[in-house]
C-alpha positions as CSV (number, residue, x, y, z in Angstrom):
1,M,213.7,-19.7,80.5
2,N,214.5,-16.9,78.3
3,R,211.3,-15.5,76.5
4,V,211.6,-11.9,76.2
5,F,214.7,-11.7,74.1
6,R,215.9,-12.8,70.7
7,R,219.1,-13.6,71.1
8,I,221.2,-12.4,67.8
9,A,224.8,-13.2,69.0
10,A,226.1,-15.9,72.0
11,Q,227.2,-13.3,75.0
12,K,228.9,-14.3,78.4
13,V,227.8,-12.7,81.4
14,S,229.9,-11.5,84.1
15,G,229.4,-9.5,87.3
16,R,228.0,-12.9,88.8
17,S,226.2,-11.8,91.8
18,T,224.6,-8.3,90.2
19,A,223.9,-9.9,87.1
20,L,222.4,-13.3,89.2
21,A,220.4,-11.0,91.3
22,H,219.1,-9.2,88.6
23,R,218.4,-12.3,86.8
24,I,216.7,-13.8,89.3
25,A,214.1,-10.4,89.7
26,A,213.3,-10.6,85.9
27,L,212.1,-14.0,86.7
28,L,210.0,-13.5,89.3
29,L,208.9,-10.0,88.0
30,E,207.2,-11.6,85.0
31,Y,203.4,-12.3,84.9
32,P,203.5,-16.0,86.6
33,S,203.2,-19.0,84.8
34,A,203.4,-22.5,85.2
35,E,207.2,-22.6,83.7
36,L,208.0,-20.1,86.6
37,L,206.5,-22.3,89.4
38,E,208.5,-25.3,88.5
39,L,211.5,-23.2,87.7
40,L,211.2,-22.3,92.2
41,P,213.5,-24.9,93.4
42,S,216.5,-23.9,90.9
43,I,215.4,-20.0,91.5
44,R,215.8,-20.5,95.2
45,A,219.0,-22.5,94.7
46,A,220.4,-19.8,92.3
47,A,219.5,-16.7,95.0
48,G,220.9,-19.0,97.9
49,E,224.6,-18.7,96.3
50,L,224.3,-14.4,96.8
51,P,225.0,-12.1,99.5
52,E,222.7,-12.4,102.1
53,R,221.5,-8.7,101.8
54,L,220.3,-10.3,97.5
55,A,219.5,-13.4,98.7
56,V,217.3,-12.9,101.6
57,P,214.6,-10.3,100.0
58,L,214.4,-12.3,96.4
59,L,213.9,-15.4,98.7
60,Q,210.7,-13.5,100.2
61,V,208.7,-13.3,96.6
62,V,210.2,-17.3,96.1
63,D,208.5,-18.3,99.3
64,H,205.4,-16.6,98.3
65,L,205.3,-18.0,94.7
66,D,205.5,-21.1,96.6
67,G,203.1,-21.1,98.9
68,V,200.3,-20.0,95.9
69,S,198.5,-21.9,93.2
70,L,198.8,-20.1,89.8
71,A,196.1,-18.6,90.0
72,E,196.6,-17.2,93.1
73,A,199.5,-16.1,91.6
74,E,198.1,-14.7,88.6
75,A,195.7,-12.5,91.0
76,R,198.0,-10.8,92.8
77,Y,200.3,-10.0,90.5
78,V,197.5,-8.2,88.2
79,E,196.3,-6.9,91.5
80,T,199.3,-5.6,92.1
81,F,200.9,-3.9,89.0
82,D,198.1,-3.6,86.9
83,L,195.7,-2.1,89.0
84,K,197.9,0.5,90.7
85,R,199.1,2.5,88.7
86,R,202.0,4.1,91.3
87,C,203.1,0.3,91.3
88,S,203.6,0.4,87.3
89,P,206.7,-2.1,86.5
90,F,207.0,0.2,83.1
91,L,210.0,2.2,84.2
92,T,209.5,5.3,81.4
93,Y,205.8,6.1,83.0
94,F,207.0,7.4,86.2
95,A,209.2,10.2,84.1
96,Y,206.6,10.0,81.0
97,G,203.3,9.2,82.0
98,D,201.3,8.5,78.6
99,T,202.7,12.0,76.8
100,R,204.9,11.8,73.5
101,K,208.0,11.7,75.4
102,R,207.3,8.4,76.3
103,G,207.3,7.1,73.1
104,V,210.8,8.8,72.4
105,A,212.4,7.1,75.8
106,L,211.1,3.5,74.7
107,V,212.8,4.2,71.2
108,E,216.1,4.5,73.3
109,F,215.4,1.1,75.4
110,K,215.2,-0.4,71.6
111,Q,218.3,0.9,70.7
112,A,220.3,0.1,73.9
113,Y,218.9,-4.0,73.6
114,R,219.5,-3.9,70.1
115,A,223.1,-2.5,69.8
116,G,224.2,-5.4,72.7
117,G,222.6,-7.8,70.5
118,F,219.3,-8.2,71.3
119,E,215.7,-7.5,69.9
120,V,212.6,-7.4,72.1
121,V,210.1,-9.6,71.2
122,D,206.6,-8.2,69.7
123,D,204.6,-8.4,72.4
124,E,206.7,-6.7,75.1
125,L,207.2,-3.4,75.9
126,P,211.1,-2.3,75.9
127,D,210.7,-0.7,79.8
128,H,209.2,-3.4,81.7
129,L,211.3,-4.1,84.5
130,A,212.0,-7.5,83.8
131,V,213.1,-6.9,80.5
132,V,215.4,-4.2,81.6
133,L,216.9,-6.5,84.2
134,E,216.9,-9.4,81.7
135,F,219.3,-7.6,79.6
136,C,221.4,-6.3,82.3
137,S,221.9,-10.4,83.5
138,T,221.9,-11.9,79.6
139,G,224.5,-10.4,77.9
140,D,227.9,-10.2,78.4
141,E,229.5,-6.9,80.4
142,A,228.9,-3.9,78.4
143,C,225.3,-5.2,78.1
144,Q,225.0,-5.3,81.8
145,V,227.0,-1.7,82.5
146,E,224.4,-0.2,79.8
147,G,221.2,-1.8,81.3
148,I,222.4,-0.4,84.7
149,K,222.6,3.0,82.6
150,L,219.3,2.5,81.9
151,L,218.0,1.6,85.5
152,L,220.0,4.6,86.8
153,G,218.2,6.7,84.2
154,H,214.8,6.4,85.8
155,R,216.1,5.6,89.3
156,A,213.3,7.8,90.9
157,G,210.6,5.4,89.3
158,L,212.6,2.4,90.1
159,E,212.8,3.5,93.9
160,L,209.0,5.1,94.2
161,L,208.0,1.3,92.7
162,R,210.0,0.0,95.9
163,L,208.8,2.0,98.2
164,A,205.1,1.2,96.8
165,L,205.5,-1.9,96.9
166,L,206.8,-1.8,100.8
167,E,203.8,0.1,101.8
168,L,201.6,-1.9,100.5
169,D,203.5,-5.0,102.6
170,S,203.3,-6.6,99.1
171,P,205.4,-9.9,98.6
172,Y,207.3,-8.3,95.1
173,A,208.7,-5.6,97.5
174,G,211.7,-8.3,98.0
175,A,212.4,-8.0,94.1
176,L,212.7,-4.2,94.4
177,V,214.9,-4.2,97.6
178,A,217.4,-7.0,95.8
179,V,217.5,-4.5,92.9
180,C,217.8,-1.5,94.5
181,A,220.6,-2.6,96.4
182,T,223.3,-3.5,93.5
183,L,222.7,0.1,92.7
184,P,224.9,2.8,93.9
185,E,223.7,5.2,96.8
186,L,221.5,7.3,96.4
187,E,222.5,11.1,95.9
188,G,220.9,14.3,97.1
189,D,220.0,15.3,93.6
190,E,218.3,11.6,93.1
191,R,216.4,12.2,96.4
192,E,214.8,15.0,95.4
193,A,213.9,13.7,92.0
194,I,211.9,11.4,93.8
195,A,210.3,13.5,96.2
196,K,208.8,16.0,93.8
197,L,208.0,12.6,91.6
198,A,206.0,11.7,94.4
199,A,204.5,14.6,95.2
200,E,203.7,15.3,91.4
201,G,202.7,12.1,89.6
202,P,203.8,11.4,85.9
203,P,203.1,14.3,83.6
204,G,199.2,15.0,82.3
205,E,198.5,13.3,85.8
206,E,195.9,15.0,88.0
207,V,197.4,13.6,91.2
208,G,200.3,12.6,92.7
209,L,202.0,9.5,93.7
210,E,202.0,10.1,97.4
211,P,201.8,8.7,100.2
212,F,206.0,7.7,100.8
213,A,208.5,8.0,103.1
214,P,210.3,11.4,102.8
215,P,213.9,11.0,100.7
216,T,215.4,11.9,104.1
217,Y,214.3,8.8,105.4
218,M,214.9,6.5,102.5
219,P,217.3,3.6,103.5
220,A,220.6,3.4,101.3
221,S,220.2,1.3,98.2
222,G,223.0,-0.6,98.8
223,H,226.5,-0.4,97.3
224,S,227.8,0.9,94.0
225,V,228.4,-1.0,90.9
226,E,231.6,-0.8,89.2
227,G,231.6,0.9,85.9
228,A,227.4,1.6,86.5
229,R,228.4,5.2,85.9
230,R,230.8,7.1,83.6
């Protein structure tokens, strides 16, 4: 199920656990389709090969999708990601809102993909979390590192999305928990950036993204990914 990218050159996937977790999360964070529901048994089996801290939250999303009809899955997805701005799956929205700077950031995503040998299909925005995760997991080791850099560059938004989904008790929270668990632990300045973004919201917005747990109460995101930061 590789609909987001057109492959330009054959690549190998490395960093198996991280890449596999990102690939599974990418699939689960797509808009639900009959094809995705048919893939759930294979996704479940693949998730079972991951360490428990990654497998358990991902399987929570699988269990949700496996227990509803396609229409119900579609409705829940729209209710979660399309109707709640603090649950936006578009990473640059948290940092730039709908300002012109967001357009520049989108170009940076496209350039990173193109450098890795991929192009985004016309109907996809390059900062959708599912697209970024597919890039992380579909290319070679260099693509994985560059993809993780994109995630880390928008860490505050990623963590706010995780916290928002957890607060809503959303079945999709597990995908964010797993993704954040593949990233280095939050540092002090990152926690401050998350708190600031939660309080102020994206540029151009009149209200913030509260309520969220204060950064001092944020759970650790997980262990470091080798080569993610240089």
